[in-house]
C-alpha positions as CSV (number, residue, x, y, z in Angstrom):
1,X,0.0,0.0,0.0
2,X,1.4,3.4,-1.0
3,X,1.6,6.2,1.6
4,X,0.8,9.8,0.7
5,X,-2.1,12.1,-0.2
6,X,-4.3,11.9,-3.1
7,X,-4.9,14.9,-5.4
8,X,-8.5,15.2,-4.0
9,X,-7.3,15.4,-0.4
10,X,-4.7,18.1,-1.3
11,X,-7.4,20.1,-3.2
12,X,-9.7,19.9,-0.2
13,X,-7.0,21.2,2.1
14,X,-6.2,24.1,-0.2
15,X,-9.9,25.0,-0.4
16,X,-10.2,25.0,3.4
17,X,-7.1,27.2,3.7
18,X,-8.5,29.6,1.1
19,X,-11.8,29.8,3.0
20,X,-10.0,30.5,6.3
21,X,-7.8,33.2,4.6
22,X,-10.9,34.8,3.1
23,X,-12.4,35.1,6.6
24,X,-9.3,36.2,8.4
25,X,-8.0,39.0,6.1
26,X,-11.0,41.4,6.5
27,X,-10.7,40.9,10.3
28,X,-7.0,42.0,10.2
29,X,-7.8,45.1,8.1
30,X,-10.5,46.1,10.6
31,X,-8.0,45.8,13.5
32,X,-5.6,48.0,11.6
33,X,-8.2,50.7,11.1
34,X,-9.1,50.6,14.8
35,X,-5.5,50.9,15.8
36,X,-5.0,53.9,13.6
37,X,-8.1,55.5,15.1
38,X,-6.8,54.9,18.7
39,X,-3.4,56.3,17.8
40,X,-5.0,59.4,16.3
41,X,-7.1,60.0,19.4
42,X,-4.1,59.4,21.6
43,X,-2.1,62.0,19.7
44,X,-4.9,64.6,20.1
45,X,-5.2,63.7,23.9
46,X,-1.4,64.2,24.2
47,X,-1.7,67.7,22.6
48,X,-4.5,68.5,25.0
49,X,-2.4,67.5,28.0
50,X,0.5,69.6,26.7
51,X,-1.9,72.5,26.4
52,X,-2.8,72.1,30.1
53,X,0.9,72.2,31.0
54,X,1.5,75.2,28.8
55,X,-1.4,77.1,30.3
56,X,-0.1,76.4,33.8
57,X,3.2,77.8,32.8
58,X,2.2,80.8,30.7
59,X,-1.4,81.5,31.7
60,X,-2.5,81.3,28.0
61,X,-2.9,78.5,25.5
62,X,-0.3,78.2,22.7
63,X,-0.3,76.8,19.2
64,X,1.7,73.8,18.1
65,X,4.8,75.9,17.5
66,X,4.6,77.5,20.9
67,X,4.4,74.0,22.5
68,X,7.5,72.9,20.6
69,X,9.4,76.1,21.3
70,X,8.7,76.0,25.0
71,X,9.8,72.3,25.2
72,X,6.4,71.3,26.7
73,X,5.8,69.0,23.7
74,X,8.7,69.1,21.3
75,X,7.0,67.0,18.6
76,X,3.7,69.0,18.6
77,X,4.3,70.4,15.1
78,X,5.2,67.0,13.6
79,X,2.2,64.9,15.0
80,X,0.0,63.6,12.2
81,X,-3.0,61.4,11.9
82,X,-1.8,57.8,11.2
83,X,-4.6,57.4,8.6
84,X,-4.5,60.6,6.6
85,X,-0.8,61.5,7.2
86,X,-2.0,65.2,7.5
87,X,-1.2,67.4,10.5
88,X,-4.0,68.0,13.0
89,X,-6.2,71.1,12.7
90,X,-5.0,73.2,15.6
91,X,-6.6,76.4,16.9
92,X,-5.5,78.0,20.1
93,X,-6.4,81.3,21.7
94,X,-5.6,82.8,25.0
95,X,-8.7,81.2,26.7
96,X,-9.6,78.2,24.6
97,X,-8.1,75.6,22.2
98,X,-9.3,73.0,19.8
99,X,-7.4,70.1,18.2
100,X,-9.2,68.0,15.6
101,X,-8.4,65.3,13.1
102,X,-8.8,66.4,9.5
103,X,-9.0,63.0,7.8
104,X,-9.9,64.7,4.4
105,X,-11.5,62.5,1.8
106,X,-11.8,59.5,4.1
107,X,-15.0,57.8,4.9
108,X,-17.1,59.3,7.8
109,X,-15.8,56.8,10.3
110,X,-12.3,58.2,9.9
111,X,-13.3,61.5,11.4
112,X,-11.5,60.6,14.6
113,X,-12.9,63.4,16.7
114,X,-11.5,66.4,18.5
115,X,-10.3,67.8,21.8
116,X,-11.8,71.1,22.9
117,X,-10.4,72.6,26.1
118,X,-9.5,69.1,27.4
119,X,-12.8,67.6,26.6
120,X,-12.7,64.8,24.0
121,X,-15.6,64.5,21.5
122,X,-15.5,60.7,21.6
123,X,-16.0,60.3,25.4
124,X,-19.7,59.8,24.9
125,X,-19.1,57.1,22.3
126,X,-17.6,54.5,24.6
């Protein structure tokens, strides 16, 4: 009796592996999108924390360049959304500030939110 696999057995194994791959690949891309969204929100939260420290030191909010120049957050100017690779929309005045994710041209679920005076827009979502 010969030992080994028949062509039918090998084809069945290949089909099963193909089905498993077809199920797994979309799941991995979903996880990647979620990770980019979490990273984007983390960046915005970090900028918000830096603003709080800057305000404590200078009694006014600064822009990204002011945060970098004062060494409160040296990479504030270079932070970008992991999805869109665009810098954050950043508006700061003496009494208020806003940091938001632009995500231009992306689907609506890529609008990652904003931080306004330390309050994150996504807090009510989770």
